C-alpha positions in Angstrom: -6.7 86.4 -5.9 -5.0 84.7 -2.8 -6.9 82.0 -0.9 -7.4 84.4 2.0 -8.8 87.0 -0.4 -11.4 84.6 -1.6 -12.3 83.7 1.9 -12.9 87.4 2.7 -15.0 87.8 -0.2 -17.1 84.8 1.1 -17.3 86.4 4.4 -18.5 89.6 3.3 -20.8 88.6 0.7 -22.7 86.2 3.4 -23.0 88.5 5.7 -24.5 91.0 3.6 -27.0 88.0 2.1 -27.6 86.4 5.4 -27.5 89.1 8.4 -29.7 87.0 10.4 -29.6 82.9 10.2 -32.1 80.9 10.1 -31.3 77.3 11.9 -32.5 74.6 9.1 -34.1 72.0 11.4 -36.6 73.2 14.0 -35.7 72.1 17.7 -36.4 73.1 21.4 -33.3 72.1 22.9 -30.0 69.9 22.7 -32.1 66.4 22.5 -34.6 67.3 19.9 -31.8 69.1 17.8 -29.6 65.6 17.9 -32.8 63.8 16.7 -33.4 66.1 14.1 -29.8 66.0 12.9 -29.9 62.2 13.1 -32.9 61.9 10.8 -31.3 64.4 8.3 -28.7 62.1 7.1 -29.8 61.5 3.4 -33.1 63.4 3.8 -34.2 67.1 3.0 -34.7 69.3 6.1 -38.2 70.2 4.8 -39.2 66.4 5.2 -37.4 66.3 8.4 -39.2 69.3 10.0 -42.4 67.8 8.9 -41.7 64.1 10.7 -40.2 65.6 13.9 -43.9 67.4 15.4 -45.1 63.5 14.9 -42.2 62.0 16.6 -41.8 64.8 19.4 -45.7 64.8 20.4 -45.0 60.9 21.6 -41.6 61.7 22.9 -39.3 64.9 23.0 -37.1 63.2 25.8 -35.0 60.4 26.2 -37.1 59.0 29.0 -40.1 59.1 26.8 -38.5 57.8 23.7 -37.2 54.7 25.5 -40.6 53.9 26.1 -41.5 53.7 22.4 -40.7 50.5 20.6 -38.1 50.5 17.8 -40.9 49.3 15.6 -43.1 52.8 16.8 -40.1 54.8 16.2 -39.4 53.4 13.0 -43.4 53.6 11.9 -43.1 57.1 12.5 -39.9 58.3 10.9 -39.9 56.0 7.9 -40.6 59.0 5.4 -37.4 60.5 6.5 -35.3 57.1 4.9 -33.0 54.8 6.4 -35.6 54.2 9.3 -34.5 50.8 10.4 -31.1 52.0 11.2 -32.2 55.3 12.7 -34.9 54.3 14.7 -32.4 51.6 16.5 -30.0 54.5 16.9 -32.9 57.1 18.2 -33.8 54.3 21.1 -30.3 53.1 21.7 -28.6 56.7 22.1 -31.7 57.5 24.4 -31.2 54.7 26.7 -27.6 55.5 26.8 -28.3 59.2 27.8 -30.3 58.1 30.7 -27.8 55.6 32.2 -24.7 57.4 31.1 -25.5 61.0 30.9 -28.4 61.7 33.5 -30.7 61.9 30.5 -28.8 65.0 29.2 -27.2 65.6 25.7 -23.0 65.4 26.8 -21.4 68.4 25.5 -18.2 66.9 24.0 -17.5 65.8 20.9 -16.1 62.4 22.1 -19.1 61.4 24.0 -21.3 62.2 21.7 -19.7 60.7 18.6 -20.0 57.2 20.9 -23.5 57.3 20.6 -25.5 55.1 18.2 -26.1 56.5 14.7 -24.2 59.8 15.8 -21.2 60.6 13.3 -18.7 63.4 13.3 -21.1 65.7 11.5 -23.8 65.3 13.7 -21.8 65.8 16.9 -20.5 68.8 15.0 -24.0 70.3 14.6 -25.1 69.7 18.2 -22.0 71.0 19.4 -22.2 74.2 17.2 -25.9 75.0 17.4 -27.1 73.7 20.4 -23.8 74.5 22.9 -22.2 77.4 20.6 -18.8 75.3 20.7 -17.0 76.6 17.5 -17.1 73.7 14.9 -17.6 73.5 11.1 -20.3 70.6 9.8 -19.6 69.9 6.2 -22.7 68.9 4.4 -23.0 68.4 0.6 -23.7 72.1 -0.1 -20.6 73.4 2.0 -18.3 70.3 0.3 -19.6 71.6 -3.2 -19.0 75.4 -2.6 -15.8 75.1 -1.1 -14.5 73.3 -4.0 -16.3 75.8 -6.4 -14.7 78.8 -4.8 -11.5 77.1 -4.9 -10.9 76.9 -1.0 -10.9 73.3 -0.9 -9.5 70.5 -3.3 -12.8 68.1 -3.1 -11.0 65.0 -2.4 -13.1 64.2 0.9 -15.4 66.0 3.4 -12.8 65.4 6.2 -10.5 67.6 3.9 -13.2 70.3 3.3 -13.4 70.7 7.1 -9.9 70.8 7.9 -9.3 73.4 4.8 -12.7 75.7 6.0 -11.4 75.6 9.8 -7.7 76.7 8.2 -8.9 79.6 6.4 -12.2 81.0 8.1 -11.6 82.7 11.5 -12.8 80.7 14.5 -15.5 82.8 16.2 -17.0 82.7 12.4 -17.5 79.0 11.9 -20.8 78.4 13.6 -22.5 81.3 11.5 -20.7 80.4 8.1 -21.4 77.1 8.1 -25.0 77.8 8.3 -24.6 80.8 5.7 -22.9 78.4 3.0 -25.8 75.9 3.4 -28.4 78.6 2.9 -26.3 80.4 -0.3 -25.8 76.8 -1.6 -29.5 76.2 -1.5 -30.7 79.6 -2.9 -28.0 80.4 -5.3 -25.5 77.6 -6.2 -27.3 74.3 -5.8 -25.8 71.2 -7.8 -28.8 71.1 -10.1 -30.5 73.7 -12.0 -27.3 76.0 -11.2 -27.3 79.5 -12.8 -24.1 81.2 -12.2 -25.8 84.8 -13.3 -27.5 84.4 -9.9 -24.2 83.2 -8.1 -22.2 86.2 -7.2 -19.8 84.6 -5.2 -18.9 81.7 -7.8 -18.5 84.6 -10.4 -16.1 86.5 -8.3 -13.7 83.8 -7.2 -14.8 80.6 -8.6 -12.6 78.0 -9.6 -11.7 78.5 -13.4 -12.0 75.0 -14.3 -15.7 74.9 -12.8 -16.9 78.1 -14.5 -15.3 76.7 -17.8 -17.3 73.5 -17.5 -20.4 75.5 -16.6 -20.5 77.4 -20.1 -19.3 74.4 -21.7 -22.4 72.4 -20.5 -24.7 75.4 -21.4 -23.3 75.7 -24.6 -23.9 72.2 -25.4 -27.6 72.1 -23.9 -28.3 75.1 -26.2 -27.0 73.3 -29.2 -29.2 70.4 -28.2 -32.2 72.3 -27.9 -31.6 74.2 -31.1 -31.6 70.9 -32.7 -34.7 69.6 -31.5 -36.7 72.5 -32.9 
């Protein structure tokens, strides 16, 4: 099977599994999405969705956010982790949005990535989900699955993004990156992975990954047998 044929299997399967695509982070506009994505670094979306209502009840726009102290923001967002860095980033980017962008989230990768604590992945999520600009944000799920599906070599997230953009049609990027995330969570996780439930990897998976899966499964079975 060629790489393009494998990509077609991914597209068709994910379209069947996720005809309606839920957005992982709750938000109401580009600003609240930007803050939610920033908070999601090394934190689960579930936890972020628990914390953002508390933060946004006090400040859901740049003007109100700068009225809060960095310390107050840090206190609210502490459960998301990395709160010292994230609180400074949230306060700092809110000031810049007011000073340079009339309080609005800019609609360009360059301007977004110039904001404090905003990297390429965060900018890509905002551009795709808030403004509908084709982008392919790569998180741990996408990075893992692109390797499992033999569509990328797994050397870096930058390479994975480049490979994804090269093989998937541009008009599908915004849907596909979300569909792959949901599929990775539900059917092809890093831990507790059950290949029998993972139809895409069964069909197009990298040979070495599948061999390792069965090797580890056999070793686990043998270990359990010895312990009985």
